[in-house]
N, C-alpha and C positions, 0 to 999 in steps of 0.2 A: 237504459237501466244497467246493462253490463259495464258501461264506461263509468257509471257512477259507483258501482261496487268496486270496480278496479281502482278508481281514485281514492275511495275510502281506504282500501287496503294499503295503498302506497303511503297515504298520510299516517296510518297506524305504525307502518314499518319505520318510517322516519322518526316518528315520536319514540318509538322503543329504542332506536339507535341513540337518539338524543339523550333519553333517560339513562342508558347504559353508560354514556360517556360522562354523564353527571355523577353517577354512582361509582365510577372507577376513576378517580382523579390521579392524573399523572404527576409524579414528582421525580426529583433527580435519581432516587433510589430505583425507579423503574428501568433507568438506563444502565444500571451496573450488571455487567455480564462475566466479567473475569477477576481473577485475583488482584490483578494491577488496578482494575477500576475501583474495586472495593477498598484497597489500601490508600490510593490517592484520595478517595472520598473521605475516609477516616481522618487522614493527616490534616486535610484542610478544614475538617469540621472542629477538631480540638487539638491544640499544639501539644497536649500532653502525650499523645500517641507518638508524635515524632520524638520527643524528649526520652521516652521509655523505649524507643526502637521497636514499637509494636509491630509484629509481622505475622502474616498468615501463611500457613503451610498445609499442603495437601495432607489429609488424615487417612491412616490406614484402617480400613473396616475389614476384617477377615483377610480375604485375598485381593482386594480391591482398593484403589485410592479414591477418596471422596473430597468434594470441596468443602472447605472450612467456614462456608457461609451459606445462608439461604434467605430468601426474600418471600414475604407474604404479609397480608393484612392481619396481623395477629390480634389486634384489639377491635376488629370490625368497624373502623370509623371511616373507610373509603380511601385510605392512603396506605401504600405498601410500606412495610418496615424491613429492617435488615437485622439479622442476627449473625454474629461472627464468633469464632473461637480462634485465639492466637496466642502469642508468646511475646513476652517483654525481653529487654536485653539480658536478663539474667536466666531466661529460660523458664520462667514461671507462666503457667497457663491461665488466661483470663477470658471469660465469655462476657460479650456485651450485646445488648440490644439497642438499636437506634430506632426509637418510635416516632414516626412521622404524624404531624398534625396539620400539614399543609403550609403553603407560603413560607417554605425554608424553615419551619418551626419543627426542631427535632429534639427529643429528650433521650439522653443516654443513660442506661441503667446497667449496672453489673450484676451479673447472676452469681457472683461470689463462688464460682466453681474452680476448683484447683486441678481438675482432670480434664483430658481430652474428651469433649462431648462430639458425638456425631449427630448433627442436627439436619432435619429436612422439612419441608413444608407439606402438609397433608391437608385433606379438606373433608369436612363433615358437616352435614346440615346446612350447606351453602356458606361455610365458615372456614377461612384459613386457620389452621392450627400448627403448632410447632411440635414436631416429633423429635424427641431427644433420646438418645441412647447414651448411657453412662456406664462405663466399665472401668472400675478402679480396684485397688487392693481390698477396700472395705465395702464397696457397693456396686452392684449391678442392677440396672433397671432400664426400662423402656417407658418413657412417660409421654402422654400427649397433653400439651399445654395451651392455654390461652391467656392472653394479657388482659387481666381484669383487677380492679381494686388496687391499682397502682403497681402491679408486679405480675409475673407469670405464676399461674396456679393450675393445678391439675383440672383438666377439662371434665366437666359433668354435663352431660346431655339431658339429665332429668333432676334438677336440684329439689330438695325437700326443704320444708319450713318447720323448724323447731321452735318452741317457746323457751328462749334462753333466759334464765333467771339470774345467773351470776358467773362471772368469769374470774378464776384465780390463777395467777401466774407467779411462779417462783423460779427465777433464773440463777444459776450458780457458775462462777468463774473463780480464778485465783484470787480475785479482789474481795470476793464476799458473796452476799446473797441479795438479790433484788426481788422485791415483791410488788405485784400490782393486783388490786382487787377491783372489779367493776360490777356494779349492780344495775337492776332494771331502771332505777331512778337517775341514771347517769352519773352517779357518785363514783369517783375513781380515787382510791387510796394508794399512795406510793410509799415504799419503805426500802431503805437500803441499809444493809447490816454488814459492817466490817468487823475486824478483830476487836477493836476496842470501843468503837462508836456505831451509833445507828442514826439515821436521818429519815425524816418523813415529809410528806406533803399531801394535800388534798385538793381536789378540784372538781367542778362539774364539767363533764364532757358536753360538747355541743351535740345536738341531735345528728348532725351529719357525721361526726366522729363516731358516735355510738352505733348508727346504722350501718356504717361501712364494716365495722367489726363483726356485728351480727350477720350481715348479709354474706360476708367472707366466710364465716364459720358454717353457716347453712349451706353455702354453695360447695364447700369442701366435704359436706356430709360427715361432720366430725364423729357421729357415733360409730361409723363404719371404719374408722382410722384405727391403725394398730395401737395397742396400749403401750408398748415398748418399742423404741427405736435405738438400735445399737450399731447400725452398720457403720457409722463414722467413728469407730472406737479409739481412733488416736487423738481426738479432740479432747480439750480440757474444759470445754463449756458444756452445760447440760441444762434442762429445765423440767419442772413439773407443771403441767397444765391441767386445771380441773374445771370442767364446765358443768354447771347445775342447769337442768332444762326439764321441761314437761313434768311439772309437780315433783320436783326434788330428785329426779334421776340425776346420776352423775356419770360423766365420762372423764377418765383419768388417762392422761398421755405423759409418759416419761420419755424425753427425747435427749439422747446422748449425742451431742455434735450439733443439734439444731439445724441441720442441713439435709435432713432425710426425706423431706416431703415438701414439695414446692409451695403448696398452699399454706402449710404450717410456716414456711419460711417467710412468705408474705405477710402472714398474720404476726409474726415475731417483729417484722420490720415495722409494722403499724405500731405495736407496743413500744418500740424503741422511739419512734417519732413522738409518741405521747410523753415519754420520759423527758424529751428535751423541752416540753412546754411548762414544766414546773421548776420552782426553786426549792431544792430540799433544805430543811432546817434540822439542826439537832435534835434528836428525840431522847438522848440519854446515853450513857456509857455502858459498855458491856461489863463482863465480870472483872476485868482488869482495868485499873486507872493508871493515869501516868505517875501518881504518887506511889503506886504499889511496885513500879519497876525499879 
């Protein structure tokens, strides 16, 4: 009887080890331990890094130097990912995430940060997370991020669900104003207004496109976000975001720079992707016409 119990325990232990190996799937990223390893890996992965002379340097954090890269399974798919902060040949800082999907399948994404980030891997609820410390002239923050919905978003361990009725986005830059309105019936209206002309387009979103937008906003707990973001005050782009939800409640966010919150940045990126799916057509001219000039 004792032998039978012992044999059963051994089989359970072997099964657990086998399951652990299946859950933690090793890739080339797992073997990266030094700056040289990471730089060589990046150069072989994409020739643009060689052309731009992209390089990694130790980053100063208070009184100590820290590595400009970290490794973790930031999207919880079983494969380790790589996050780096480096400079190109002109000295500009760029942060990249190398997201692994196994079998040498890696997707590269740019975090569009122009400051030194101090990044490290942390863990919460059995999930690897990216801890990012940002300290620039206009913005200081410590953010815990997870890779979801196609980008890094602020980690939320207790997401809420709101009944989102309408999304209204107005983006402004030196070229003009871009508007996108999305309703619960999956209707999306696009309008671009320049000095003299305006252009528009309409289309139905797919259920997948719509659900990703709604789920991302809910995960970000948008009612709790700030109403005004001015930290990146040197930027020339800005937006107004109005979300109607829960029987006509509204949440309004003015974002100067559009780079102040990681969840919002990923949301804006999704709207930008939607813009690329439509062909804008002239909707009429502004107050001035070519004949008036």
